[in-house]
MIZADREN-339720 format. One record per residue (C-alpha): x, y, z; residue in one letter. Coordinates in steps of 0.1 Angstrom, whole numbers, padded with zeros to 4 digits, always signed. Layout:
<nudos>
XYZA ...
</nudos>
This chain:
<nudos>
+0744+0037+0464M +0746+0068+0441A +0777+0079+0422E +0792+0114+0421L +0785+0117+0385K +0747+0120+0392V +0754+0157+0397F +0772+0162+0364Y +0741+0172+0343P +0733+0200+0368D +0769+0212+0371V +0790+0207+0340K +0771+0231+0317L +0777+0260+0340E +0814+0254+0346V +0825+0246+0311D +0862+0236+0311G +0863+0227+0348C +0882+0194+0352P +0862+0165+0364V +0887+0159+0393S +0879+0194+0406V +0841+0188+0402I +0844+0155+0421N +0864+0171+0449R +0838+0198+0454V +0809+0174+0452I +0824+0154+0481I +0831+0186+0501Q +0795+0197+0497V +0780+0163+0505L +0801+0161+0537R +0790+0196+0548K +0754+0189+0540F +0755+0158+0561C +0773+0176+0590R +0747+0204+0589D +0716+0183+0586T +0723+0147+0599W +0701+0136+0569Y +0721+0104+0562W +0707+0080+0588L +0718+0043+0586H +0704+0013+0604D +0733-0008+0617I +0735-0045+0614D +0725-0063+0646S +0753-0069+0671L +0756-0097+0696T +0757-0087+0733L +0787-0103+0749L +0793-0113+0785Q +0819-0091+0801H +0854-0106+0805V +0877-0081+0824P +0908-0089+0803D +0889-0088+0770A +0880-0053+0759P +0861-0067+0729Q +0834-0079+0754T +0825-0043+0764W +0836-0023+0734L +0816-0027+0702Y +0825-0014+0668Q +0796+0000+0649L +0793-0015+0614P +0790+0012+0588I +0795+0012+0550P +0831+0014+0538D +0826+0047+0520N +0811+0064+0550A +0823+0082+0581E +0805+0082+0615L +0791+0115+0626L +0770+0104+0656A +0749+0077+0671V +0712+0086+0666D +0700+0057+0688E +0713+0025+0703L +0688-0002+0714L +0691-0033+0735L +0661-0056+0728H +0643-0025+0714K +0649-0006+0746R +0668+0027+0741R +0701+0030+0758L +0709+0066+0770A +0741+0082+0756M +0762+0096+0784K +0796+0112+0788S +0823+0098+0810D +0820+0129+0832Q +0783+0122+0837W +0791+0086+0845L +0818+0096+0870D +0794+0118+0888E +0764+0095+0888N +0779+0060+0887L +0814+0063+0903P +0822+0026+0897D +0808+0024+0862W +0841+0012+0847R +0839-0020+0867N +0801-0024+0868A +0785-0055+0853V +0748-0061+0847G +0722-0052+0822T +0734-0023+0800P +0715+0010+0804R +0739+0035+0789Y +0765+0038+0762F +0795+0059+0758L +0808+0069+0723L +0846+0065+0721V +0870+0070+0691P +0872+0048+0661Q +0834+0043+0659R +0834+0023+0691L +0807+0023+0718V +0811+0012+0754R +0781-0003+0771L +0775+0006+0808V +0773-0015+0828P +0790-0042+0808A +0768-0071+0802S +0766-0101+0825D +0754-0124+0797Q +0757-0132+0760T +0727-0126+0738E +0729-0130+0700P +0718-0101+0678L +0705-0081+0708A +0719-0047+0699I +0704-0026+0671T +0705+0010+0663G +0709+0039+0639R +0738+0061+0631V +0744+0094+0613V +0769+0092+0585L +0786+0114+0559M +0807+0103+0529P +0844+0098+0535R +0867+0124+0519S +0878+0098+0494D +0843+0083+0487A +0831+0077+0452V +0796+0068+0462T +0770+0079+0488F +0736+0070+0501S +0707+0074+0477D +0688+0092+0505V +0708+0123+0498L +0693+0125+0464L +0662+0138+0481D +0681+0170+0479Y +0699+0165+0446E +0690+0199+0432S +0700+0217+0464G +0733+0199+0467I +0741+0205+0430A +0735+0242+0438S +0759+0240+0466G +0785+0225+0443V +0780+0253+0418L +0781+0280+0445S +0817+0269+0452R +0829+0263+0416L +0814+0296+0403L +0834+0318+0427V +0868+0302+0419M +0892+0325+0401N +0888+0305+0369K +0875+0312+0334P +0841+0297+0343W +0836+0320+0373A +0803+0338+0377N +0801+0353+0412A +0765+0366+0410Q +0752+0332+0398R +0773+0316+0425G +0756+0337+0452Q +0722+0326+0439L +0732+0290+0440C +0744+0294+0476H +0710+0306+0486L +0693+0276+0469D +0717+0253+0488Y +0709+0270+0521L +0672+0265+0515D +0679+0228+0510A +0698+0226+0542V +0671+0243+0561S +0644+0220+0547D +0664+0188+0554A +0673+0200+0590K +0636+0207+0596S +0626+0171+0585K +0653+0156+0607V +0640+0176+0637M +0605+0162+0632Q +0618+0127+0637R +0630+0134+0672F +0608+0128+0703S +0599+0154+0728S +0620+0137+0754D +0641+0164+0772V +0673+0145+0771E +0669+0136+0734T +0664+0173+0725I +0694+0182+0745A +0715+0157+0726Q +0703+0171+0693K +0711+0207+0702S +0734+0209+0672W +0703+0214+0651L +0698+0249+0666E +0733+0261+0656M 
</nudos>
Protein backbone atom coordinates (compact mmCIF):
# COMPACT_ATOMS: atom_id res chain seq x y z
CA MET A 1 0.00 0.00 0.00
CA ALA A 2 1.16 3.54 -0.79
CA GLU A 3 1.19 6.44 1.68
CA LEU A 4 -0.20 9.92 1.08
CA LYS A 5 3.26 11.42 1.32
CA VAL A 6 4.17 9.89 -2.05
CA PHE A 7 2.57 12.98 -3.59
CA TYR A 8 4.52 15.50 -1.50
CA PRO A 9 7.46 15.98 -3.94
CA ASP A 10 5.05 16.95 -6.75
CA VAL A 11 2.87 19.15 -4.57
CA LYS A 12 4.74 20.92 -1.77
CA LEU A 13 7.06 23.05 -3.92
CA GLU A 14 4.10 24.75 -5.61
CA VAL A 15 2.13 25.45 -2.44
CA ASP A 16 4.85 26.73 -0.12
CA GLY A 17 3.43 27.34 3.32
CA CYS A 18 0.42 25.06 2.93
CA PRO A 19 -0.06 22.93 6.08
CA VAL A 20 0.50 19.21 5.64
CA SER A 21 -2.94 18.56 7.15
CA VAL A 22 -4.54 20.54 4.32
CA ILE A 23 -2.46 18.76 1.68
CA ASN A 24 -3.40 15.36 3.10
CA ARG A 25 -7.09 16.25 3.16
CA VAL A 26 -7.03 17.33 -0.47
CA ILE A 27 -5.04 14.24 -1.52
CA ILE A 28 -7.74 12.01 -0.05
CA GLN A 29 -10.49 14.05 -1.70
CA VAL A 30 -8.84 13.74 -5.10
CA LEU A 31 -8.08 10.03 -4.69
CA ARG A 32 -11.71 9.35 -3.79
CA LYS A 33 -13.00 11.33 -6.75
CA PHE A 34 -10.52 9.67 -9.11
CA CYS A 35 -11.74 6.24 -7.99
CA ARG A 36 -15.40 7.22 -8.28
CA ASP A 37 -14.86 8.61 -11.77
CA THR A 38 -12.75 5.73 -13.12
CA TRP A 39 -13.32 2.55 -11.05
CA TYR A 40 -9.57 2.02 -11.41
CA TRP A 41 -9.00 0.46 -7.98
CA LEU A 42 -10.07 -3.13 -8.50
CA HIS A 43 -9.55 -5.60 -5.65
CA ASP A 44 -9.84 -9.40 -5.71
CA ILE A 45 -11.71 -10.49 -2.60
CA ASP A 46 -10.66 -13.42 -0.43
CA SER A 47 -12.62 -16.58 -1.24
CA LEU A 48 -15.83 -17.07 0.72
CA THR A 49 -17.54 -20.28 1.80
CA LEU A 50 -20.97 -20.90 0.32
CA LEU A 51 -23.33 -21.73 3.18
CA GLN A 52 -26.44 -23.89 3.17
CA HIS A 53 -29.54 -21.76 3.69
CA VAL A 54 -31.09 -21.74 7.15
CA PRO A 55 -34.31 -19.64 7.21
CA ASP A 56 -33.69 -18.17 10.68
CA ALA A 57 -30.00 -17.45 10.07
CA PRO A 58 -29.47 -14.46 7.72
CA GLN A 59 -25.72 -15.09 7.72
CA THR A 60 -26.39 -18.14 5.53
CA TRP A 61 -27.72 -16.00 2.68
CA LEU A 62 -26.08 -12.63 3.33
CA TYR A 63 -22.33 -12.43 2.74
CA GLN A 64 -20.05 -9.59 3.79
CA LEU A 65 -17.47 -8.77 1.15
CA PRO A 66 -13.95 -8.67 2.62
CA ILE A 67 -12.14 -5.46 1.72
CA PRO A 68 -9.10 -3.65 3.20
CA ASP A 69 -9.70 -1.61 6.34
CA ASN A 70 -8.62 1.62 4.66
CA ALA A 71 -11.04 1.20 1.75
CA GLU A 72 -14.68 1.85 0.99
CA LEU A 73 -16.79 -0.24 -1.39
CA LEU A 74 -17.94 1.47 -4.57
CA ALA A 75 -19.33 -1.49 -6.49
CA VAL A 76 -19.06 -5.20 -7.20
CA ASP A 77 -17.25 -5.71 -10.51
CA GLU A 78 -17.95 -9.44 -10.60
CA LEU A 79 -19.02 -12.25 -8.27
CA LEU A 80 -18.29 -15.85 -9.19
CA LEU A 81 -19.51 -19.21 -7.92
CA HIS A 82 -17.04 -21.91 -8.97
CA LYS A 83 -15.76 -19.45 -11.61
CA ARG A 84 -19.28 -19.02 -13.03
CA ARG A 85 -20.37 -15.38 -13.09
CA LEU A 86 -23.41 -14.52 -11.00
CA ALA A 87 -25.60 -11.82 -12.52
CA MET A 88 -26.20 -8.70 -10.44
CA LYS A 89 -29.91 -7.88 -10.21
CA SER A 90 -32.10 -5.36 -8.41
CA ASP A 91 -34.88 -6.36 -6.05
CA GLN A 92 -37.35 -4.87 -8.58
CA TRP A 93 -36.04 -7.17 -11.33
CA LEU A 94 -36.21 -10.16 -9.01
CA ASP A 95 -39.78 -9.30 -7.98
CA GLU A 96 -40.84 -9.17 -11.63
CA ASN A 97 -38.99 -12.27 -12.83
CA LEU A 98 -38.71 -14.47 -9.72
CA PRO A 99 -41.67 -13.55 -7.50
CA ASP A 100 -40.72 -16.05 -4.77
CA TRP A 101 -36.99 -15.21 -4.80
CA ARG A 102 -36.89 -14.30 -1.10
CA ASN A 103 -37.78 -17.88 -0.18
CA ALA A 104 -36.11 -19.71 -3.06
CA VAL A 105 -33.38 -22.28 -2.34
CA GLY A 106 -31.10 -23.97 -4.85
CA THR A 107 -27.95 -23.13 -6.80
CA PRO A 108 -27.32 -19.36 -6.70
CA ARG A 109 -27.51 -17.63 -10.08
CA TYR A 110 -27.91 -13.99 -9.09
CA PHE A 111 -26.79 -11.60 -6.40
CA LEU A 112 -28.26 -8.47 -4.89
CA LEU A 113 -26.06 -5.74 -3.41
CA VAL A 114 -27.40 -4.49 -0.09
CA PRO A 115 -26.01 -1.88 2.37
CA GLN A 116 -22.96 -2.40 4.57
CA ARG A 117 -21.02 -4.15 1.77
CA LEU A 118 -23.31 -7.17 1.92
CA VAL A 119 -24.51 -9.30 -0.98
CA ARG A 120 -27.49 -11.63 -1.02
CA LEU A 121 -27.32 -14.72 -3.21
CA VAL A 122 -30.44 -15.73 -5.14
CA PRO A 123 -31.60 -18.36 -4.75
CA ALA A 124 -30.06 -19.10 -1.39
CA SER A 125 -27.77 -22.11 -1.49
CA ASP A 126 -29.04 -25.60 -0.73
CA GLN A 127 -25.56 -26.80 0.24
CA THR A 128 -22.30 -25.74 1.89
CA GLU A 129 -19.17 -25.50 -0.25
CA PRO A 130 -15.87 -24.20 1.16
CA LEU A 131 -14.23 -21.27 -0.62
CA ALA A 132 -16.65 -21.47 -3.55
CA ILE A 133 -17.28 -17.73 -3.93
CA THR A 134 -14.70 -15.46 -5.50
CA GLY A 135 -14.92 -12.05 -7.06
CA ARG A 136 -13.63 -8.57 -7.59
CA VAL A 137 -14.81 -5.26 -6.18
CA VAL A 138 -14.26 -1.59 -6.94
CA LEU A 139 -12.85 0.45 -4.08
CA MET A 140 -11.87 3.95 -3.07
CA PRO A 141 -9.93 5.15 -0.01
CA ARG A 142 -11.96 5.92 3.08
CA SER A 143 -12.17 9.59 3.96
CA ASP A 144 -9.88 8.92 6.94
CA ALA A 145 -7.44 6.65 5.08
CA VAL A 146 -3.70 7.19 5.34
CA THR A 147 -2.78 4.61 2.68
CA PHE A 148 -4.21 3.50 -0.66
CA SER A 149 -3.62 0.87 -3.33
CA ASP A 150 -0.34 1.00 -5.24
CA VAL A 151 -2.34 0.56 -8.44
CA LEU A 152 -3.40 4.21 -8.25
CA LEU A 153 0.24 5.20 -8.65
CA ASP A 154 -0.19 4.32 -12.33
CA TYR A 155 -1.59 7.86 -12.41
CA GLU A 156 0.62 9.45 -9.76
CA SER A 157 1.38 12.54 -11.86
CA GLY A 158 -2.24 13.09 -12.89
CA ILE A 159 -3.54 12.70 -9.34
CA ALA A 160 -0.86 15.09 -8.08
CA SER A 161 -2.08 17.59 -10.69
CA GLY A 162 -5.61 17.11 -9.37
CA VAL A 163 -4.39 17.91 -5.86
CA LEU A 164 -2.60 21.04 -7.08
CA SER A 165 -5.65 22.14 -9.06
CA ARG A 166 -7.57 22.39 -5.78
CA LEU A 167 -4.84 23.86 -3.62
CA LEU A 168 -3.85 26.54 -6.12
CA VAL A 169 -7.33 28.04 -6.32
CA MET A 170 -7.69 28.45 -2.57
CA ASN A 171 -7.77 32.00 -1.28
CA LYS A 172 -4.35 31.54 0.28
CA PRO A 173 -0.86 33.05 -0.19
CA TRP A 174 0.18 30.13 -2.41
CA ALA A 175 -2.74 30.62 -4.82
CA ASN A 176 -2.09 30.60 -8.58
CA ALA A 177 -5.39 30.30 -10.44
CA GLN A 178 -3.88 30.08 -13.92
CA ARG A 179 -1.54 27.28 -12.91
CA GLY A 180 -4.43 25.61 -11.10
CA GLN A 181 -6.48 25.52 -14.30
CA LEU A 182 -3.63 23.89 -16.20
CA CYS A 183 -3.26 21.28 -13.46
CA HIS A 184 -6.98 20.56 -13.65
CA LEU A 185 -6.67 19.80 -17.38
CA ASP A 186 -3.80 17.41 -16.66
CA TYR A 187 -5.97 15.68 -14.06
CA LEU A 188 -8.87 15.34 -16.50
CA ASP A 189 -6.51 13.74 -19.03
CA ALA A 190 -5.51 11.16 -16.41
CA VAL A 191 -9.15 10.42 -15.57
CA SER A 192 -10.00 9.97 -19.24
CA ASP A 193 -7.08 7.60 -19.82
CA ALA A 194 -7.84 5.52 -16.72
CA LYS A 195 -11.53 5.30 -17.62
CA SER A 196 -10.62 4.15 -21.13
CA LYS A 197 -8.43 1.36 -19.75
CA VAL A 198 -11.16 0.19 -17.40
CA MET A 199 -13.68 0.06 -20.25
CA GLN A 200 -11.33 -2.17 -22.25
CA ARG A 201 -11.56 -4.82 -19.52
CA PHE A 202 -15.29 -5.19 -19.85
CA SER A 203 -16.82 -7.82 -22.11
CA SER A 204 -19.21 -7.08 -24.96
CA ASP A 205 -22.05 -8.75 -23.05
CA VAL A 206 -25.10 -6.48 -23.26
CA GLU A 207 -26.00 -6.79 -19.57
CA THR A 208 -22.42 -6.09 -18.48
CA ILE A 209 -22.28 -2.95 -20.61
CA ALA A 210 -25.59 -1.79 -19.15
CA GLN A 211 -24.29 -2.26 -15.62
CA LYS A 212 -21.19 -0.21 -16.47
CA SER A 213 -23.16 2.73 -17.91
CA TRP A 214 -21.57 5.00 -15.29
CA LEU A 215 -18.54 5.11 -17.59
CA GLU A 216 -20.46 7.10 -20.18
CA MET A 217 -21.34 9.86 -17.72
